[in-house]
DRENROBA-426608 format. One record per residue (C-alpha): residue number from 1; x, y, z. Coordinates in steps of 0.001 Angstrom, whole numbers. Each point is the difference from the previous one (the first is absolute). Layout:
# DRENROBA-426608
+-----+---------+---------+---------+
|   i |      xx |      yy |      zz |
+-----+---------+---------+---------+
| NUM |       X |       Y |       Z |
...
+-----+---------+---------+---------+
This chain:
# DRENROBA-426608
+-----+---------+---------+---------+
|   i |      xx |      yy |      zz |
+-----+---------+---------+---------+
|   1 | -262023 |  101172 |   63559 |
|   2 |    3498 |    1322 |      86 |
|   3 |   -1164 |    3297 |   -1497 |
|   4 |   -2748 |     223 |    2676 |
|   5 |    2531 |    -925 |    2853 |
|   6 |    2308 |    2629 |   -1332 |
|   7 |   -2581 |    2810 |     -48 |
|   8 |   -1312 |   -1093 |    3361 |
|   9 |    3399 |      -7 |    1385 |
|  10 |     714 |    3324 |   -1318 |
|  11 |   -3122 |    1347 |    1679 |
|  12 |    1079 |   -1297 |    3227 |
|  13 |    3402 |    1540 |    -284 |
|  14 |   -1437 |    3370 |    -504 |
|  15 |   -2353 |    -614 |    2996 |
|  16 |   -3136 |     543 |   -1948 |
|  17 |   -1710 |   -3161 |    1400 |
|  18 |    -395 |    -910 |    3540 |
|  19 |   -2031 |   -3405 |     -14 |
|  20 |    -890 |     107 |    3660 |
|  21 |   -1590 |    3355 |    -174 |
|  22 |   -1770 |    -493 |   -3281 |
|  23 |   -1403 |   -3286 |    1188 |
|  24 |   -1451 |    1594 |    3028 |
|  25 |   -2183 |    2621 |   -1655 |
|  26 |   -3521 |    -510 |   -1285 |
|  27 |     474 |    1672 |   -3295 |
|  28 |    1018 |   -2071 |   -2957 |
|  29 |    3555 |     617 |   -1068 |
|  30 |    1929 |   -1488 |   -2912 |
|  31 |    3002 |     842 |   -2152 |
|  32 |    -149 |    -396 |   -3738 |
|  33 |    3031 |     134 |   -2233 |
|  34 |     453 |    1726 |   -3493 |
|  35 |   -1461 |   -3225 |   -1643 |
|  36 |   -3278 |     202 |    1935 |
|  37 |    1193 |   -3001 |    2122 |
|  38 |    -833 |     -82 |    3740 |
|  39 |    3010 |    -471 |    1897 |
|  40 |   -1438 |     667 |    3585 |
|  41 |   -3355 |    -210 |    1628 |
|  42 |    -624 |     623 |    3617 |
|  43 |   -2058 |   -2513 |    2161 |
|  44 |   -3221 |    1848 |    -213 |
|  45 |     -17 |    -112 |   -3822 |
|  46 |     990 |   -3550 |    -206 |
|  47 |   -2717 |    -995 |    2551 |
|  48 |   -2708 |    1732 |   -2158 |
|  49 |    1126 |   -1970 |   -3094 |
|  50 |     543 |   -3098 |    1901 |
|  51 |    2997 |    -837 |   -2155 |
|  52 |    3410 |    1088 |    -643 |
|  53 |     -91 |    2850 |   -2554 |
|  54 |    3707 |     568 |     -64 |
|  55 |    1540 |    -751 |   -3279 |
|  56 |   -3302 |     651 |   -1993 |
|  57 |    -939 |    2921 |   -2108 |
|  58 |   -1732 |    2799 |    1948 |
|  59 |   -2982 |     122 |   -2158 |
|  60 |    -727 |   -3634 |     466 |
|  61 |   -1217 |     670 |    3614 |
|  62 |   -2781 |    2244 |   -1386 |
|  63 |    1300 |    2953 |    2106 |
|  64 |    1981 |    1514 |   -2952 |
|  65 |    -587 |     976 |   -3613 |
|  66 |    1920 |   -1375 |   -2818 |
|  67 |    -747 |    3201 |   -1901 |
|  68 |    3064 |    1910 |     620 |
|  69 |   -1956 |    3313 |    -189 |
|  70 |   -2062 |    -975 |    2825 |
|  71 |    2583 |   -1932 |    2008 |
|  72 |    1197 |    2195 |    2819 |
|  73 |    3113 |   -2203 |     372 |
|  74 |    1081 |     330 |   -3587 |
|  75 |    -506 |    3711 |     214 |
|  76 |    1791 |     328 |    2999 |
|  77 |    3089 |   -1935 |   -1153 |
|  78 |    -115 |    2018 |   -3312 |
|  79 |    -387 |    3458 |    1519 |
|  80 |    1734 |    -450 |    3270 |
|  81 |   -3200 |    1608 |    1542 |
|  82 |   -2270 |   -1229 |    2807 |
|  83 |   -3245 |    -976 |   -1656 |
|  84 |   -3370 |    -597 |    1939 |
|  85 |   -3420 |    -917 |   -1159 |
|  86 |   -3027 |   -1944 |    1343 |
|  87 |    -899 |   -3425 |   -1269 |
|  88 |   -2515 |   -2705 |     498 |
|  89 |    1302 |   -3589 |     938 |
|  90 |   -2475 |   -2715 |     958 |
|  91 |   -2840 |    2532 |     535 |
|  92 |    2023 |    1995 |    2339 |
|  93 |    1415 |    3510 |    -396 |
|  94 |    3725 |     588 |     510 |
|  95 |    2204 |    3060 |    -205 |
|  96 |    3150 |   -1260 |   -1805 |
|  97 |    3154 |    1896 |      84 |
|  98 |    3239 |    -908 |   -2041 |
|  99 |    3337 |    1432 |     899 |
| 100 |    3260 |    -410 |   -1886 |
| 101 |    2938 |   -1788 |    1607 |
| 102 |    3509 |    1315 |   -1113 |
| 103 |    3451 |   -1821 |     463 |
| 104 |    3192 |    1477 |     950 |
| 105 |     591 |     967 |   -3582 |
| 106 |   -3143 |    1955 |    -159 |
| 107 |   -1747 |   -2652 |   -2258 |
| 108 |   -3662 |    -760 |     502 |
| 109 |      61 |   -3628 |     626 |
| 110 |   -3548 |    -704 |    1348 |
| 111 |   -3107 |    1546 |    1526 |
| 112 |   -1528 |    -607 |    3313 |
| 113 |   -3766 |    -149 |      54 |
| 114 |   -2311 |     588 |    3074 |
| 115 |   -3628 |    -881 |    -188 |
| 116 |   -2300 |    1408 |    2629 |
| 117 |   -3534 |   -1303 |     443 |
| 118 |   -2245 |    3171 |     -62 |
| 119 |   -3290 |   -1859 |    -503 |
| 120 |   -1410 |    1210 |    3099 |
| 121 |    1000 |    3618 |    -690 |
| 122 |   -1447 |    -116 |   -3405 |
| 123 |   -3271 |   -1432 |    1195 |
| 124 |     -76 |    2839 |    2698 |
| 125 |     823 |    2439 |   -2785 |
| 126 |   -2899 |   -1301 |   -2024 |
| 127 |   -2328 |     334 |    2811 |
| 128 |    1341 |    3406 |     737 |
| 129 |    -528 |    1006 |   -3686 |
| 130 |   -3681 |   -1298 |      35 |
| 131 |    -726 |    1694 |    3224 |
| 132 |    1438 |    3097 |   -1207 |
| 133 |   -2043 |    -163 |   -3090 |
| 134 |   -3238 |    -406 |    2147 |
| 135 |    1116 |    2985 |    2153 |
| 136 |     646 |    2126 |   -3171 |
| 137 |   -3339 |    -786 |   -1461 |
| 138 |   -1696 |     790 |    3341 |
| 139 |    1956 |    3315 |     277 |
| 140 |   -1125 |     819 |   -3616 |
| 141 |   -3637 |    -777 |     923 |
| 142 |     284 |    2100 |    3041 |
| 143 |    1400 |    2941 |   -2055 |
| 144 |   -2968 |    -130 |   -2357 |
| 145 |   -2388 |     -11 |    2825 |
| 146 |    1847 |    2847 |    1831 |
| 147 |    -222 |    2029 |   -3111 |
| 148 |   -3425 |    -949 |    -654 |
| 149 |   -1320 |    1374 |    3223 |
| 150 |    1285 |    3476 |    -629 |
| 151 |   -2798 |    2489 |    -228 |
| 152 |   -1539 |    1619 |   -3230 |
| 153 |   -1584 |    3276 |    -797 |
| 154 |   -3189 |   -1796 |   -1405 |
| 155 |   -2114 |     305 |    3137 |
| 156 |    1107 |    3419 |    1664 |
| 157 |   -1679 |    3277 |    -117 |
| 158 |    1439 |    3310 |     795 |
| 159 |    3690 |   -1022 |    -457 |
| 160 |    2146 |   -1745 |   -2404 |
| 161 |    3373 |   -1441 |     546 |
| 162 |    3118 |   -1574 |   -1627 |
| 163 |    2790 |   -2160 |    1536 |
| 164 |    3383 |   -1566 |    -287 |
| 165 |     838 |   -3102 |    1545 |
| 166 |    3023 |   -2183 |    -203 |
| 167 |    1461 |   -2842 |    2185 |
| 168 |    3742 |    -362 |     533 |
| 169 |    -617 |   -3786 |    -172 |
| 170 |   -2868 |   -2064 |   -1280 |
| 171 |   -2339 |    1097 |    2750 |
| 172 |    -459 |    3466 |    1542 |
| 173 |    -245 |    1074 |    3701 |
| 174 |   -1737 |    3277 |   -1148 |
| 175 |   -3675 |     272 |    -380 |
| 176 |   -2527 |    2783 |    -563 |
| 177 |   -3701 |     182 |    -621 |
| 178 |   -2703 |    2597 |    -710 |
| 179 |   -3636 |    -489 |     285 |
| 180 |   -3380 |    1447 |     827 |
| 181 |   -1223 |     174 |    3532 |
| 182 |   -3796 |     520 |    -248 |
| 183 |   -1121 |    2405 |   -2534 |
| 184 |    1925 |    3171 |    1187 |
| 185 |    3422 |   -1055 |     893 |
| 186 |    3042 |   -1542 |   -1680 |
| 187 |    2629 |   -2090 |    2180 |
| 188 |    3638 |    -169 |   -1143 |
| 189 |    3016 |   -1461 |    1573 |
| 190 |    3620 |    -976 |    -756 |
| 191 |    1951 |   -2543 |    1964 |
| 192 |    3575 |   -1343 |     255 |
| 193 |     529 |   -3341 |    1664 |
| 194 |    3266 |    -798 |    1421 |
| 195 |    2021 |   -2511 |   -2113 |
| 196 |    -553 |   -1468 |   -3331 |
| 197 |   -1285 |   -3143 |   -1563 |
| 198 |   -2727 |   -2437 |     960 |
| 199 |    -339 |    1106 |    3605 |
| 200 |    -411 |    3719 |    -746 |
| 201 |   -2348 |    -625 |   -2905 |
| 202 |   -2361 |   -2392 |    2287 |
| 203 |     -20 |    2893 |    2394 |
| 204 |   -1077 |    2381 |   -2723 |
| 205 |   -2868 |   -2345 |    -887 |
| 206 |   -1080 |      97 |    3616 |
| 207 |     130 |    3785 |       0 |
| 208 |   -2124 |     511 |   -2945 |
| 209 |   -2661 |   -2558 |    1013 |
| 210 |    -162 |    1690 |    3573 |
| 211 |      34 |    3450 |   -1304 |
| 212 |   -2831 |    -703 |   -2354 |
| 213 |   -2058 |   -1434 |    2808 |
| 214 |     603 |    2491 |    2928 |
| 215 |      74 |    3357 |   -2086 |
| 216 |   -3766 |    -175 |    -467 |
| 217 |    -547 |      73 |    3784 |
| 218 |     915 |    3698 |     381 |
| 219 |    1545 |    2879 |   -1740 |
| 220 |    2725 |     655 |    2581 |
| 221 |    3517 |    -950 |   -1280 |
| 222 |    1552 |       0 |    3426 |
| 223 |   -2612 |   -2391 |    1157 |
| 224 |     326 |   -2257 |   -3171 |
| 225 |    3837 |    -226 |     829 |
| 226 |    -571 |    -906 |    3541 |
| 227 |   -2468 |   -2725 |   -1005 |
| 228 |    2425 |   -1324 |   -2611 |
| 229 |    2726 |     -11 |    2676 |
| 230 |   -2163 |   -2096 |    2271 |
| 231 |    -790 |   -2429 |   -2870 |
| 232 |    3729 |    -304 |    -817 |
| 233 |    1070 |    -671 |    3652 |
| 234 |   -2457 |   -2912 |     133 |
| 235 |    2117 |   -1733 |   -2681 |
| 236 |    2687 |    -290 |    2741 |
| 237 |    2885 |     401 |   -2426 |
| 238 |    3622 |     755 |     958 |
| 239 |    1103 |    3545 |     489 |
| 240 |    2059 |    -295 |   -3412 |
| 241 |   -3350 |     126 |   -1724 |
| 242 |   -1524 |    3446 |    -129 |
| 243 |   -1177 |    2711 |   -2424 |
| 244 |    -507 |    3727 |    -413 |
| 245 |   -3088 |    1660 |   -1538 |
| 246 |   -1400 |    3395 |    -919 |
| 247 |   -3821 |     -35 |    -199 |
| 248 |   -2234 |    2857 |   -1110 |
| 249 |   -3655 |     513 |    -692 |
| 250 |   -1217 |    2528 |   -2440 |
| 251 |   -3469 |    1464 |     741 |
| 252 |   -1482 |     952 |   -3225 |
| 253 |   -2784 |    1986 |    1393 |
| 254 |    2075 |    2231 |    2216 |
| 255 |    3048 |      14 |   -2086 |
| 256 |    2212 |   -1083 |    2950 |
| 257 |    2736 |   -2617 |      66 |
| 258 |     526 |   -1546 |    3489 |
| 259 |    2995 |   -2101 |     550 |
| 260 |    2179 |   -2002 |    2484 |
| 261 |    3430 |   -1560 |      63 |
| 262 |    1204 |   -3272 |    1434 |
| 263 |    3785 |     617 |    -204 |
| 264 |     114 |     445 |   -3633 |
| 265 |    3063 |    2033 |    -572 |
| 266 |    -829 |    1361 |   -3566 |
| 267 |   -2032 |    3017 |     572 |
| 268 |   -2680 |     375 |   -2780 |
| 269 |    -289 |    3249 |   -1956 |
| 270 |   -3194 |    2007 |    -851 |
| 271 |     552 |    2525 |   -2776 |
| 272 |   -2096 |    2229 |   -2148 |
| 273 |     109 |    1698 |   -3418 |
| 274 |    2123 |    2676 |    1359 |
| 275 |    2402 |   -2470 |    1360 |
| 276 |    -666 |     879 |    3603 |
| 277 |     962 |   -3042 |    2009 |
| 278 |   -1057 |   -1328 |    3304 |
| 279 |    1807 |   -2889 |    1670 |
| 280 |   -2600 |   -2307 |    1639 |
| 281 |    1972 |    -481 |    3329 |
| 282 |   -1392 |   -2086 |    2794 |
| 283 |    1695 |   -1927 |    2774 |
| 284 |    -631 |   -3604 |     856 |
| 285 |    1624 |   -3509 |     884 |
| 286 |     466 |   -2739 |   -2612 |
| 287 |   -2516 |   -2891 |     367 |
| 288 |    1892 |   -2698 |    1855 |
| 289 |    -778 |   -2684 |    2435 |
| 290 |    2304 |    1326 |    2786 |
| 291 |   -2163 |    3241 |     433 |
| 292 |   -3290 |    -169 |    1458 |
| 293 |   -3053 |    2315 |     170 |
| 294 |    1506 |    2489 |   -2231 |
| 295 |   -1951 |    3222 |    -777 |
| 296 |     406 |    1901 |   -3205 |
| 297 |    -685 |    3570 |    -701 |
| 298 |   -2359 |    1545 |   -2689 |
| 299 |     875 |    3013 |   -1950 |
| 300 |   -1813 |    1593 |   -2929 |
| 301 |     384 |    2439 |   -2866 |
| 302 |   -2224 |    1709 |   -2472 |
| 303 |     165 |   -1117 |   -3605 |
| 304 |   -1609 |    1160 |   -3140 |
| 305 |    -507 |   -1038 |   -3731 |
| 306 |    3528 |    -238 |   -1697 |
| 307 |    1797 |    -704 |    3164 |
| 308 |    2317 |   -3083 |     -90 |
| 309 |    1228 |   -2332 |    2799 |
| 310 |    3155 |   -2057 |    -357 |
| 311 |     447 |   -3039 |    2194 |
| 312 |    3215 |   -2084 |    -140 |
| 313 |    2340 |   -2565 |    1679 |
| 314 |    3677 |     360 |    1029 |
| 315 |    1098 |   -2187 |   -2806 |
| 316 |    -108 |    3156 |   -2008 |
| 317 |    1692 |    2391 |    2272 |
| 318 |    2559 |   -2513 |    1330 |
| 319 |    1182 |   -1376 |   -3340 |
| 320 |    3684 |     670 |    -341 |
| 321 |    2323 |     810 |   -2729 |
| 322 |    3596 |   -1220 |    -590 |
| 323 |    1331 |    2337 |    2515 |
| 324 |   -2389 |   -1173 |    2922 |
| 325 |   -1968 |    3191 |    -331 |
| 326 |   -3827 |    -354 |     459 |
| 327 |   -2561 |    1297 |   -2348 |
| 328 |   -1569 |    1966 |    2679 |
| 329 |   -3247 |    1861 |     666 |
| 330 |    1245 |    3268 |   -1610 |
| 331 |     516 |   -1746 |   -3372 |
| 332 |   -3739 |   -1189 |     270 |
| 333 |   -1093 |    3472 |     856 |
| 334 |    1963 |    1441 |   -2997 |
| 335 |   -1562 |   -2645 |   -2352 |
| 336 |   -3410 |    1006 |    1452 |
| 337 |     421 |    3629 |    -720 |
| 338 |    1356 |    -354 |   -3461 |
| 339 |   -2109 |   -2978 |   -1427 |
| 340 |   -3617 |     600 |     967 |
| 341 |   -1447 |   -1925 |   -3023 |
| 342 |    2346 |   -3114 |      -1 |
| 343 |    1234 |    -144 |    3495 |
| 344 |     113 |   -3767 |     449 |
| 345 |    1670 |    -643 |   -3348 |
| 346 |    2691 |    2411 |     938 |
| 347 |     561 |   -1542 |    3373 |
| 348 |     595 |   -3348 |   -1667 |
| 349 |    2341 |    1566 |   -2600 |
| 350 |    2042 |    1724 |    2477 |
| 351 |     189 |   -3046 |    2300 |
| 352 |    1097 |   -2184 |   -2881 |
| 353 |    2815 |    2212 |    -807 |
| 354 |     997 |     808 |    3719 |
| 355 |     -22 |   -3498 |    1432 |
| 356 |    3410 |   -1788 |     -33 |
| 357 |     154 |   -3796 |    -802 |
| 358 |   -3358 |   -1478 |    1239 |
| 359 |   -3108 |    1271 |    1646 |
| 360 |     428 |    -872 |    3681 |
| 361 |   -3563 |     792 |    1320 |
| 362 |   -3536 |      27 |   -1035 |
| 363 |   -1539 |    3229 |   -1077 |
| 364 |   -3523 |    1134 |    -597 |
| 365 |   -1597 |    3546 |    -636 |
| 366 |   -3619 |    1075 |    -294 |
| 367 |    -938 |    3343 |   -1534 |
| 368 |   -3603 |    1061 |     717 |
| 369 |   -1810 |    2817 |   -1937 |
| 370 |   -2927 |    1737 |    1828 |
| 371 |   -2583 |     310 |   -2737 |
+-----+---------+---------+---------+
């Protein structure tokens, strides 16, 4: 007892312990000397154990570890460092921290331990991890579905196509589709929904389903976009949800490509065997709830066998290098002129070497061959 009194008295002299303050806090606090003996415990810790633990070995209270390799107090006294770990005491989770106490001579004479009950936090963390797992599983399923609904060449006549499609996150806000309209026409569009993630992906599903339904009512791209705009406005979404779209219809009998643009800022290219390029420009507003009764304009161009049409989104042109410079439309055009047979592969290759750090936006491109 004289030894304990001597150490405790020394602690008081160096102002390490202030009993009134320590007794007023909810965390458990105790001081353990170099022999693993408890020389002080605050009121909260004594109340929990319903007995006086002062003078007993720290590990006898089941909140310590007699194995010195695991005991944070022994390690703190031995190394002079602050040691922290999580432990379970009486089915509760605690964050335990041990800090060395040094006397005037620079000798480590004890360690102060603080135990904070983190049971609620651990429970919330576990629930969050479980919910996060469910969300990740749902996102993975949504990604598989999003990829599964992309079109294939199997059922098309008169045209063939290839594409690249990559999300910046798990889900993409870009979408495209190509399909027969009756026996003589093929419809194709590319679309870029504002934002990323779940909300943007859900809107792409709405667009695909709606376009597949309304496109068969007529062969006017401008009317189709206007009808799509009306359908979208009925969702009554906030102004932050909107999208751009380029939509075209290829008339196989007349060899004409008629198109309309709803604010899509990436102008598609039409080019032939001689590398003659036509930019398919057309003006129009994005499809957004705050704009009502929007009319779009139709334009058309003659096409022939061997011509190609490239549609793409701004995730390609606005990709940035380490200097903040964008990939740009001119690079796309240069690749188009120099890589007729493997254009899409070259776009991906050049983007991968150009982009600095991480891909910041979704991107998609569709290359259509007129047969």
